[in-house]
All heavy atoms as an XYZ file, in Angstrom:
732
protein
N      15.977    -28.398     -9.876
C      15.105    -27.430     -9.257
C      14.854    -26.299    -10.258
O      15.798    -25.644    -10.694
C      15.766    -26.914     -7.988
C      14.898    -26.072     -7.132
S      15.745    -25.845     -5.552
C      14.348    -25.590     -4.546
N      13.597    -26.020    -10.618
C      13.311    -24.984    -11.607
C      13.598    -23.582    -11.069
O      13.460    -23.321     -9.881
C      11.823    -25.157    -11.909
C      11.271    -25.944    -10.778
C      12.406    -26.711    -10.166
N      13.993    -22.708    -11.972
C      14.285    -21.327    -11.612
C      12.978    -20.574    -11.409
O      12.108    -20.572    -12.271
C      15.109    -20.665    -12.724
C      15.468    -19.253    -12.410
N      14.679    -18.204    -12.808
C      16.507    -18.724    -11.736
C      15.234    -17.081    -12.397
N      16.342    -17.378    -11.743
N      12.829    -19.948    -10.247
C      11.615    -19.197     -9.946
C      11.756    -17.772    -10.474
O      12.754    -17.107    -10.196
C      11.390    -19.177     -8.429
C      10.008    -18.742     -8.048
C       9.748    -18.962     -6.573
O       9.987    -20.083     -6.084
O       9.331    -18.003     -5.917
N      10.794    -17.292    -11.273
C      10.905    -15.937    -11.810
C      10.825    -14.885    -10.709
O      10.161    -15.088     -9.693
C       9.708    -15.828    -12.763
C       8.757    -16.866    -12.315
C       9.569    -17.951    -11.666
N      11.520    -13.775    -10.928
C      11.532    -12.687     -9.957
C      10.163    -12.011     -9.942
O       9.588    -11.724    -10.985
C      12.619    -11.682    -10.340
C      12.793    -10.585     -9.340
C      13.925     -9.667     -9.722
C      14.031     -8.546     -8.712
N      15.060     -7.594     -9.070
N       9.659    -11.750     -8.742
C       8.367    -11.088     -8.599
C       8.501     -9.600     -8.905
O       9.491     -8.968     -8.542
C       7.829    -11.246     -7.180
C       7.406    -12.637     -6.830
C       6.814    -12.657     -5.434
C       6.373    -14.044     -5.042
N       5.755    -14.049     -3.706
N       7.490     -9.053     -9.567
C       7.440     -7.612     -9.821
C       6.775     -6.932     -8.636
O       5.862     -7.482     -8.020
C       6.655     -7.325    -11.091
C       7.348     -7.842    -12.315
C       6.619     -7.453    -13.555
C       7.385     -8.071    -14.716
N       7.111     -7.441    -15.959
N       7.255     -5.743     -8.312
C       6.705     -4.971     -7.203
C       5.573     -4.080     -7.696
O       5.708     -3.406     -8.715
C       7.783     -4.104     -6.561
C       8.842     -4.936     -5.887
O       8.526     -5.833     -5.128
N      10.086     -4.655     -6.188
N       4.482     -4.068     -6.954
C       3.360     -3.177     -7.228
C       3.043     -2.426     -5.952
O       2.919     -3.032     -4.879
C       2.118     -3.958     -7.700
C       2.391     -4.621     -9.040
C       0.901     -3.038     -7.784
C       1.253     -5.445     -9.570
N       2.901     -1.100     -6.058
C       2.513     -0.268     -4.922
C       1.179      0.375     -5.259
O       1.047      1.041     -6.281
C       3.573      0.818     -4.612
C       3.108      1.716     -3.479
C       4.910      0.186     -4.279
N       0.204      0.161     -4.388
C      -1.106      0.781     -4.530
C      -1.187      1.889     -3.480
O      -1.166      1.619     -2.281
C      -2.213     -0.258     -4.314
C      -2.152     -1.482     -5.223
C      -3.158     -2.533     -4.777
C      -2.401     -1.081     -6.658
N      -1.260      3.139     -3.922
C      -1.216      4.292     -3.023
C      -2.609      4.873     -2.845
O      -3.336      5.098     -3.815
C      -0.276      5.365     -3.589
C      -0.148      6.663     -2.803
C       0.448      6.410     -1.428
C       0.695      7.659     -3.575
N      -2.970      5.121     -1.597
C      -4.246      5.745     -1.275
C      -4.023      6.814     -0.212
O      -3.047      6.763      0.524
C      -5.276      4.697     -0.787
O      -6.519      5.356     -0.535
C      -4.816      3.985      0.457
N      -4.926      7.781     -0.159
C      -4.766      8.841      0.834
C      -5.183      8.377      2.227
O      -4.634      8.801      3.218
C      -5.539     10.102      0.434
C      -7.035      9.871      0.325
O      -7.449      8.709      0.155
O      -7.784     10.854      0.403
N      -6.158      7.498      2.308
C      -6.645      7.060      3.606
C      -7.095      5.609      3.517
O      -7.755      5.221      2.567
C      -7.813      7.951      4.028
S      -8.291      7.735      5.738
N      -6.754      4.838      4.499
C      -7.077      3.415      4.500
C      -7.658      3.049      5.854
O      -6.946      2.685      6.770
C      -5.811      2.603      4.224
C      -5.970      1.126      3.984
C      -6.718      0.878      2.683
C      -4.623      0.462      3.931
N      -8.965      3.184      5.978
C      -9.598      2.927      7.270
C     -10.219      1.543      7.322
O      -9.961      0.764      8.204
C     -10.659      4.002      7.579
C      -9.971      5.349      7.711
C     -11.415      3.675      8.845
C     -10.905      6.508      7.901
N     -11.044      1.229      6.345
C     -11.778     -0.032      6.356
C     -11.934     -0.512      4.917
O     -12.349      0.256      4.059
C     -13.145      0.197      6.994
C     -13.984     -1.064      7.100
O     -13.499     -2.147      6.727
O     -15.118     -0.963      7.575
N     -11.624     -1.766      4.630
C     -11.713     -2.262      3.255
C     -13.136     -2.232      2.692
O     -13.331     -2.314      1.491
C     -11.183     -3.685      3.340
C     -11.246     -4.052      4.771
C     -11.159     -2.788      5.551
N     -14.132     -2.104      3.549
C     -15.519     -2.064      3.090
C     -16.108     -0.660      3.113
O     -17.285     -0.485      2.812
C     -16.381     -2.989      3.963
C     -15.903     -4.411      3.889
O     -15.641     -4.920      2.811
N     -15.758     -5.048      5.027
N     -15.306      0.345      3.479
C     -15.827      1.689      3.693
C     -16.176      2.420      2.405
O     -17.340      2.658      2.118
C     -14.829      2.507      4.513
N     -15.181      2.783      1.643
C     -15.438      3.614      0.470
C     -15.120      2.897     -0.821
O     -14.551      1.807     -0.828
N     -15.486      3.518     -1.921
C     -15.262      2.920     -3.226
C     -13.799      2.706     -3.541
O     -13.414      1.639     -4.022
N     -12.966      3.716     -3.274
C     -11.535      3.598     -3.585
C     -10.879      2.509     -2.735
O     -10.107      1.694     -3.248
C     -10.836      4.933     -3.359
N     -11.193      2.484     -1.451
C     -10.613      1.462     -0.579
C     -11.063      0.069     -1.006
O     -10.268     -0.863     -1.056
C     -11.017      1.710      0.875
C     -10.378      2.940      1.465
C     -10.956      3.274      2.825
O     -12.141      2.981      3.067
O     -10.216      3.835      3.631
N     -12.322     -0.068     -1.307
C     -12.853     -1.362     -1.743
C     -12.154     -1.830     -3.016
O     -11.787     -2.993     -3.150
C     -14.359     -1.240     -1.976
C     -15.055     -2.558     -2.024
C     -16.570     -2.410     -2.046
N     -17.015     -1.407     -1.104
C     -17.995     -0.547     -1.335
N     -18.654     -0.570     -2.455
N     -18.341      0.333     -0.431
N     -11.941     -0.898     -3.953
C     -11.264     -1.241     -5.210
C      -9.810     -1.629     -4.989
O      -9.304     -2.554     -5.635
C     -11.360     -0.096     -6.207
C     -12.755      0.062     -6.754
O     -13.524     -0.889     -6.805
N     -13.095      1.277     -7.156
N      -9.122     -0.928     -4.098
C      -7.725     -1.253     -3.809
C      -7.622     -2.658     -3.221
O      -6.782     -3.453     -3.630
C      -7.091     -0.200     -2.872
C      -6.781      1.052     -3.680
C      -5.836     -0.736     -2.192
C      -6.273      2.201     -2.864
N      -8.493     -2.975     -2.265
C      -8.455     -4.306     -1.664
C      -8.830     -5.380     -2.670
O      -8.233     -6.462     -2.677
C      -9.348     -4.373     -0.422
C      -8.685     -3.836      0.811
C      -8.914     -2.549      1.234
C      -7.808     -4.629      1.529
C      -8.301     -2.058      2.374
C      -7.173     -4.145      2.664
C      -7.427     -2.852      3.084
N      -9.814     -5.105     -3.529
C     -10.212     -6.098     -4.541
C      -9.069     -6.346     -5.521
O      -8.783     -7.497     -5.873
C     -11.462     -5.625     -5.278
N      -8.414     -5.272     -5.956
C      -7.284     -5.411     -6.875
C      -6.151     -6.187     -6.212
O      -5.599     -7.130     -6.791
C      -6.794     -4.037     -7.328
C      -5.579     -4.002     -8.243
C      -5.875     -4.747     -9.540
C      -5.197     -2.558     -8.530
N      -5.813     -5.815     -4.976
C      -4.726     -6.487     -4.259
C      -5.041     -7.958     -4.035
O      -4.174     -8.820     -4.167
C      -4.478     -5.792     -2.919
N      -6.283     -8.254     -3.733
C      -6.684     -9.641     -3.478
C      -6.601    -10.492     -4.742
O      -6.219    -11.657     -4.685
C      -8.109     -9.658     -2.932
C      -8.621    -11.026     -2.599
C     -10.023    -10.949     -2.045
C     -10.546    -12.336     -1.705
N     -11.897    -12.276     -1.157
N      -6.942     -9.908     -5.893
C      -7.038    -10.686     -7.126
C      -5.753    -10.753     -7.949
O      -5.697    -11.516     -8.910
C      -8.187    -10.159     -7.979
C      -9.523    -10.456     -7.331
O      -9.782    -11.564     -6.903
N     -10.371     -9.444     -7.226
N      -4.747     -9.967     -7.600
C      -3.469    -10.076     -8.304
C      -2.760    -11.361     -7.881
O      -2.841    -11.772     -6.728
C      -2.586     -8.867     -7.998
C      -2.983     -7.564     -8.679
C      -2.194     -6.397     -8.091
C      -2.746     -7.644    -10.172
N      -2.071    -11.974     -8.805
C      -1.373    -13.230     -8.525
C      -0.166    -12.991     -7.617
O       0.797    -12.342     -8.015
C      -0.899    -13.872     -9.827
C      -2.008    -14.400    -10.691
C      -1.460    -15.071    -11.933
O      -0.483    -15.831    -11.819
O      -2.010    -14.799    -13.004
N      -0.236    -13.535     -6.427
C       0.850    -13.351     -5.456
C       2.117    -14.078     -5.888
O       3.207    -13.744     -5.449
C       0.431    -13.835     -4.058
C      -0.851    -13.221     -3.518
C      -0.832    -11.719     -3.512
C      -2.066    -11.111     -2.898
N      -3.283    -11.212     -3.687
N       1.983    -15.061     -6.754
C       3.173    -15.767     -7.235
C       3.965    -14.919     -8.231
O       5.146    -15.153     -8.441
C       2.774    -17.088     -7.886
O       1.937    -16.851     -9.011
N       3.331    -13.924     -8.824
C       3.992    -13.066     -9.809
C       4.319    -11.673     -9.276
O       5.199    -11.000     -9.803
C       3.099    -12.912    -11.044
C       2.894    -14.212    -11.787
C       2.024    -14.035    -12.992
N       2.615    -13.057    -13.899
C       1.934    -12.458    -14.862
N       0.669    -12.704    -15.054
N       2.534    -11.576    -15.655
N       3.562    -11.216     -8.248
C       3.695     -9.837     -7.789
C       3.894     -9.763     -6.281
O       3.293    -10.511     -5.517
C       2.451     -9.025     -8.151
C       2.128     -9.052     -9.623
C       1.065     -9.786    -10.108
C       2.902     -8.340    -10.527
C       0.763     -9.817    -11.454
C       2.618     -8.373    -11.877
C       1.548     -9.107    -12.335
O       1.272     -9.140    -13.674
N       4.717     -8.822     -5.855
C       4.882     -8.460     -4.443
C       4.127     -7.138     -4.286
O       4.530     -6.120     -4.848
C       6.353     -8.285     -4.083
C       6.611     -8.002     -2.623
C       8.092     -7.887     -2.312
N       8.833     -9.076     -2.714
C       9.690     -9.126     -3.739
N       9.926     -8.067     -4.467
N      10.324    -10.237     -4.031
N       3.028     -7.158     -3.557
C       2.116     -6.019     -3.501
C       2.224     -5.318     -2.158
O       2.180     -5.950     -1.099
C       0.664     -6.492     -3.723
C       0.571     -7.263     -5.041
C      -0.295     -5.313     -3.718
C      -0.541     -8.251     -5.090
N       2.351     -3.992     -2.216
C       2.353     -3.159     -1.025
C       1.250     -2.122     -1.175
O       1.132     -1.477     -2.213
C       3.701     -2.432     -0.849
O       4.741     -3.409     -0.744
C       3.703     -1.554      0.384
N       0.448     -1.982     -0.139
C      -0.552     -0.917     -0.098
C       0.041      0.183      0.760
O       0.429     -0.036      1.902
C      -1.884     -1.422      0.476
C      -2.463     -2.514     -0.431
C      -2.863     -0.266      0.633
C      -3.728     -3.156      0.077
N       0.140      1.379      0.181
C       0.710      2.532      0.878
C      -0.409      3.525      1.167
O      -1.263      3.778      0.321
C       1.787      3.186      0.026
N      -0.395      4.068      2.365
C      -1.430      5.008      2.791
C      -0.784      6.267      3.345
O       0.239      6.205      4.020
C      -2.304      4.355      3.863
O      -3.269      5.252      4.343
N      -1.400      7.412      3.049
C      -0.909      8.686      3.582
C      -1.709      9.041      4.826
O      -2.881      9.409      4.725
C      -1.045      9.797      2.543
C      -0.174      9.586      1.331
S      -0.151     10.985      0.213
C      -1.842     11.072     -0.318
N      -1.098      8.893      5.957
C      -1.592      9.290      7.260
C      -2.618      8.382      7.895
O      -2.286      7.659      8.798
C      -2.109     10.724      7.255
C      -2.276     11.260      8.671
O      -1.688     10.696      9.594
O      -2.997     12.233      8.851
N      -3.863      8.377      7.471
C      -4.852      7.685      8.301
C      -4.871      6.187      8.043
O      -4.774      5.723      6.923
C      -6.231      8.292      8.130
S      -6.821      8.385      6.468
N      -4.970      5.478      9.129
C      -4.960      4.018      9.105
C      -5.937      3.553     10.171
O      -5.875      3.995     11.303
C      -3.551      3.512      9.418
C      -3.471      2.057      9.697
C      -2.150      1.677     10.319
O      -1.343      2.541     10.665
O      -1.951      0.477     10.474
N      -6.845      2.716      9.800
C      -7.816      2.194     10.761
C      -7.292      0.965     11.463
O      -6.284      0.380     11.078
N      -7.998      0.560     12.492
C      -7.551     -0.595     13.261
C      -7.666     -1.880     12.458
O      -6.901     -2.810     12.654
C      -8.366     -0.727     14.559
O      -9.756     -0.751     14.217
C      -8.094      0.442     15.487
N      -8.631     -1.938     11.542
C      -8.800     -3.162     10.757
C      -7.895     -3.193      9.531
O      -7.773     -4.223      8.879
C     -10.255     -3.309     10.322
O     -10.610     -2.272      9.435
N      -7.265     -2.084      9.202
C      -6.470     -1.997      7.977
C      -5.322     -2.988      7.927
O      -5.148     -3.676      6.933
C      -5.901     -0.590      7.808
O      -6.925      0.331      7.680
N      -4.540     -3.051      8.968
C      -3.366     -3.923      8.975
C      -3.777     -5.375      8.781
O      -3.205     -6.086      7.963
C      -2.570     -3.756     10.265
C      -1.295     -4.585     10.373
C      -0.321     -4.231      9.251
C      -0.637     -4.361     11.716
N      -4.783     -5.807      9.506
C      -5.249     -7.189      9.376
C      -5.828     -7.448      7.990
O      -5.573     -8.486      7.392
C      -6.287     -7.506     10.447
C      -5.747     -7.384     11.834
N      -4.714     -8.166     12.309
C      -6.082     -6.552     12.847
C      -4.437     -7.832     13.547
N      -5.246     -6.850     13.906
N      -6.587     -6.495      7.466
C      -7.200     -6.662      6.144
C      -6.138     -6.735      5.053
O      -6.244     -7.535      4.132
C      -8.161     -5.509      5.867
N      -5.091     -5.909      5.160
C      -4.001     -5.915      4.179
C      -3.273     -7.254      4.221
O      -2.999     -7.863      3.185
C      -3.030     -4.741      4.422
C      -1.772     -4.880      3.602
C      -3.723     -3.420      4.104
N      -2.979     -7.735      5.401
C      -2.277     -9.012      5.533
C      -3.163    -10.172      5.090
O      -2.666    -11.156      4.540
C      -1.776     -9.209      6.958
C      -0.615     -8.316      7.270
N       0.561     -8.778      7.795
C      -0.439     -6.983      7.116
C       1.406     -7.771      7.955
N       0.812     -6.678      7.548
N      -4.478    -10.053      5.302
C      -5.405    -11.108      4.884
C      -5.418    -11.288      3.367
O      -5.656    -12.382      2.879
C      -6.825    -10.824      5.373
C      -6.986    -11.066      6.867
O      -6.077    -11.679      7.484
O      -8.016    -10.631      7.422
N      -5.187    -10.201      2.624
C      -5.155    -10.321      1.160
C      -3.738    -10.594      0.654
O      -3.503    -10.617     -0.538
C      -5.769     -9.084      0.447
C      -7.232     -8.953      0.747
C      -5.015     -7.815      0.758
N      -2.794    -10.793      1.571
C      -1.438    -11.192      1.187
C      -0.538    -10.054      0.765
O       0.362    -10.248     -0.050
N      -0.752     -8.876      1.339
C       0.039     -7.696      0.970
C       0.754     -7.118      2.182
O       0.462     -7.464      3.320
C      -0.869     -6.630      0.373
S      -1.756     -7.165     -1.073
N       1.665     -6.192      1.908
C       2.336     -5.429      2.954
C       1.674     -4.066      3.059
O       1.073     -3.581      2.102
C       3.816     -5.251      2.624
C       4.531     -6.572      2.571
O       4.363     -7.420      3.427
N       5.319     -6.770      1.531
N       1.822     -3.416      4.216
C       1.273     -2.084      4.436
C       2.401     -1.131      4.782
O       3.256     -1.442      5.616
C       0.248     -2.105      5.568
C      -0.362     -0.765      5.965
C      -1.176     -0.181      4.807
C      -1.242     -0.922      7.194
N       2.420      0.024      4.135
C       3.425      1.060      4.414
C       2.675      2.369      4.635
O       1.856      2.773      3.805
C       4.390      1.184      3.225
C       5.521      2.128      3.438
C       6.560      1.535      4.358
C       7.764      2.470      4.429
N       8.679      2.113      5.460
N       2.918      3.023      5.773
C       2.233      4.265      6.115
C       3.193      5.438      5.966
O       4.324      5.392      6.441
C       1.708      4.231      7.572
C       0.771      3.039      7.787
C       1.021      5.538      7.942
C      -0.503      3.091      7.011
N       2.729      6.479      5.296
C       3.477      7.733      5.159
C       2.623      8.825      5.804
O       1.567      9.164      5.297
C       3.747      8.040      3.681
C       4.611      7.009      3.027
C       4.048      5.933      2.363
C       5.989      7.089      3.107
C       4.837      4.962      1.774
C       6.782      6.118      2.531
C       6.210      5.061      1.868
N       3.069      9.330      6.941
C       2.289     10.289      7.738
C       2.372     11.700      7.145
O       3.250     12.476      7.504
C       2.787     10.304      9.184
C       2.677      8.985      9.881
C       1.368      8.898     10.586
C       1.323      7.614     11.408
N       0.007      7.342     11.876
N       1.461     12.006      6.249
C       1.418     13.325      5.612
C       0.301     14.139      6.255
O      -0.867     13.778      6.153
C       1.172     13.196      4.090
C       1.050     14.568      3.458
C       2.277     12.393      3.443
N       0.673     15.237      6.931
C      -0.337     16.112      7.522
C      -0.847     17.110      6.489
O      -2.031     17.378      6.413
C       0.246     16.831      8.736
C       0.554     15.896      9.877
C       1.145     16.619     11.051
C       1.465     15.592     12.128
N       2.666     15.859     12.831
N       0.078     17.670      5.716
C      -0.272     18.599      4.640
C       0.639     18.305      3.460
O       1.850     18.233      3.610
C      -0.064     20.048      5.077
C      -1.064     20.511      6.125
C      -0.887     21.978      6.499
N      -0.935     22.820      5.318
C      -0.102     23.825      5.079
N       0.842     24.121      5.932
N      -0.212     24.547      3.992
N       0.045     18.171      2.276
C       0.833     17.900      1.065
C       1.846     19.018      0.826
O       2.999     18.766      0.485
C      -0.089     17.749     -0.162
C      -0.963     16.511     -0.022
C       0.707     17.705     -1.455
C      -0.243     15.207     -0.160
N       1.421     20.269      1.008
C       2.297     21.414      0.740
C       2.936     21.945      2.017
O       3.058     23.134      2.221
C       1.513     22.526      0.040
C       0.981     22.088     -1.291
C      -0.376     21.872     -1.487
C       1.836     21.849     -2.353
C      -0.865     21.450     -2.712
C       1.359     21.421     -3.586
C       0.006     21.234     -3.750
O      -0.471     20.808     -4.960
N       3.361     21.065      2.885
C       4.044     21.450      4.120
C       5.292     20.603      4.296
O       5.687     19.824      3.427
N       5.926     20.749      5.481
C       7.147     20.007      5.758
C       6.897     18.505      5.797
O       7.722     17.719      5.338
C       7.781     20.468      7.067
C       8.431     21.803      6.933
C       8.024     22.969      7.518
C       9.576     22.125      6.150
N       8.843     23.989      7.142
C       9.821     23.506      6.300
C      10.426     21.392      5.331
C      10.860     24.151      5.672
C      11.477     22.039      4.701
C      11.681     23.408      4.882
N       5.754     18.117      6.351
C       5.484     16.677      6.418
C       5.301     16.104      5.012
O       5.709     14.973      4.744
C       4.253     16.379      7.275
O       3.066     16.817      6.641
N       4.698     16.883      4.115
C       4.543     16.430      2.730
C       5.889     16.244      2.048
O       6.114     15.257      1.344
N       6.795     17.192      2.267
C       8.134     17.097      1.678
C       8.903     15.913      2.262
O       9.473     15.097      1.526
C       8.904     18.393      1.913
C      10.345     18.411      1.411
C      10.384     18.254     -0.102
C      11.031     19.698      1.836
N       8.889     15.808      3.579
C       9.626     14.729      4.254
C       9.088     13.357      3.847
O       9.851     12.457      3.488
C       9.531     14.904      5.771
C      10.296     13.859      6.558
C      10.127     14.057      8.042
C       8.854     13.347      8.430
N       8.661     13.100      9.829
N       7.781     13.200      3.870
C       7.195     11.909      3.517
C       7.292     11.639      2.015
O       7.384     10.490      1.598
C       5.743     11.825      3.993
C       5.598     11.830      5.502
C       6.360     10.703      6.182
O       6.208      9.534      5.775
O       7.118     10.983      7.132
N       7.298     12.689      1.220
C       7.520     12.524     -0.220
C       8.904     11.949     -0.495
O       9.063     11.072     -1.356
N       9.889     12.427      0.240
C      11.257     11.899      0.110
C      11.304     10.452      0.577
O      11.897      9.595     -0.078
C      12.259     12.782      0.888
C      12.384     14.149      0.200
C      13.618     12.093      1.015
C      13.117     15.190      1.008
N      10.634     10.149      1.705
C      10.574      8.760      2.196
C       9.892      7.848      1.181
O      10.324      6.716      0.961
C       9.808      8.686      3.521
C      10.626      9.031      4.742
C       9.888      8.714      6.045
N       9.579      7.297      6.140
C       8.362      6.801      6.427
N       7.343      7.596      6.640
N       8.166      5.496      6.490
N       8.815      8.343      0.565
C       8.097      7.555     -0.434
C       8.987      7.293     -1.650
O       9.046      6.182     -2.162
C       6.802      8.258     -0.842
C       5.970      7.473     -1.818
C       5.389      6.274     -1.442
C       5.762      7.935     -3.097
C       4.616      5.538     -2.326
C       4.987      7.215     -3.993
C       4.414      6.014     -3.614
N       9.711      8.310     -2.090
C      10.638      8.167     -3.208
C      11.717      7.128     -2.885
O      12.019      6.247     -3.693
C      11.267      9.520     -3.553
C      12.317      9.431     -4.638
C      11.944      9.305     -5.966
C      13.666      9.457     -4.324
C      12.893      9.209     -6.965
C      14.635      9.363     -5.303
C      14.240      9.238     -6.624
O      15.190      9.136     -7.605
N      12.278      7.198     -1.680
C      13.292      6.241     -1.266
C      12.707      4.826     -1.179
O      13.370      3.848     -1.566
C      13.890      6.636      0.094
C      14.734      7.899      0.002
C      15.111      8.451      1.364
O      14.484      8.158      2.375
N      16.156      9.285      1.376
N      11.483      4.726     -0.706
C      10.803      3.438     -0.662
C      10.646      2.850     -2.057
O      10.909      1.667     -2.273
C       9.435      3.611      0.018
C       8.536      2.426     -0.117
C       8.785      1.280      0.607
C       7.441      2.470     -0.950
C       7.945      0.172      0.492
C       6.596      1.384     -1.085
C       6.857      0.234     -0.356
N      10.266      3.679     -3.018
C      10.105      3.210     -4.390
C      11.437      2.793     -5.009
O      11.487      1.859     -5.804
C       9.449      4.291     -5.260
C       7.991      4.608     -4.957
C       7.515      5.750     -5.839
C       7.113      3.389     -5.117
N      12.519      3.460     -4.619
C      13.838      3.112     -5.142
C      14.286      1.728     -4.660
O      15.027      1.049     -5.352
C      14.870      4.161     -4.722
C      14.663      5.512     -5.363
C      14.758      5.438     -6.876
O      15.701      4.877     -7.410
N      13.776      5.993     -7.561
N      13.861      1.349     -3.471
C      14.231      0.030     -2.939
C      13.541     -1.034     -3.747
O      13.877     -2.127     -3.890
C      13.843     -0.100     -1.477
C      14.613      0.801     -0.584
C      14.098      0.746      0.859
O      13.087      0.143      1.144
N      14.805      1.386      1.753
């Protein structure tokens, strides 16, 4: 049985993820996630706060995971708390 190489983790972070066809940044994130080799990479799309109803299905359709960090204000308590959660997520 051949040894399977370990997948590298990639996190694509965006401020808002409502619809994969909505804006330029969202469209680019989905295109990048869709075209990366799933056999080599474990891809997670991370979003700060807003998430649309189609987002979860669209992320799973391109073979990725979705992680939401609820940031209300970058320079507030939620920004600090979610920043720590994001850091811990990256450490895993």
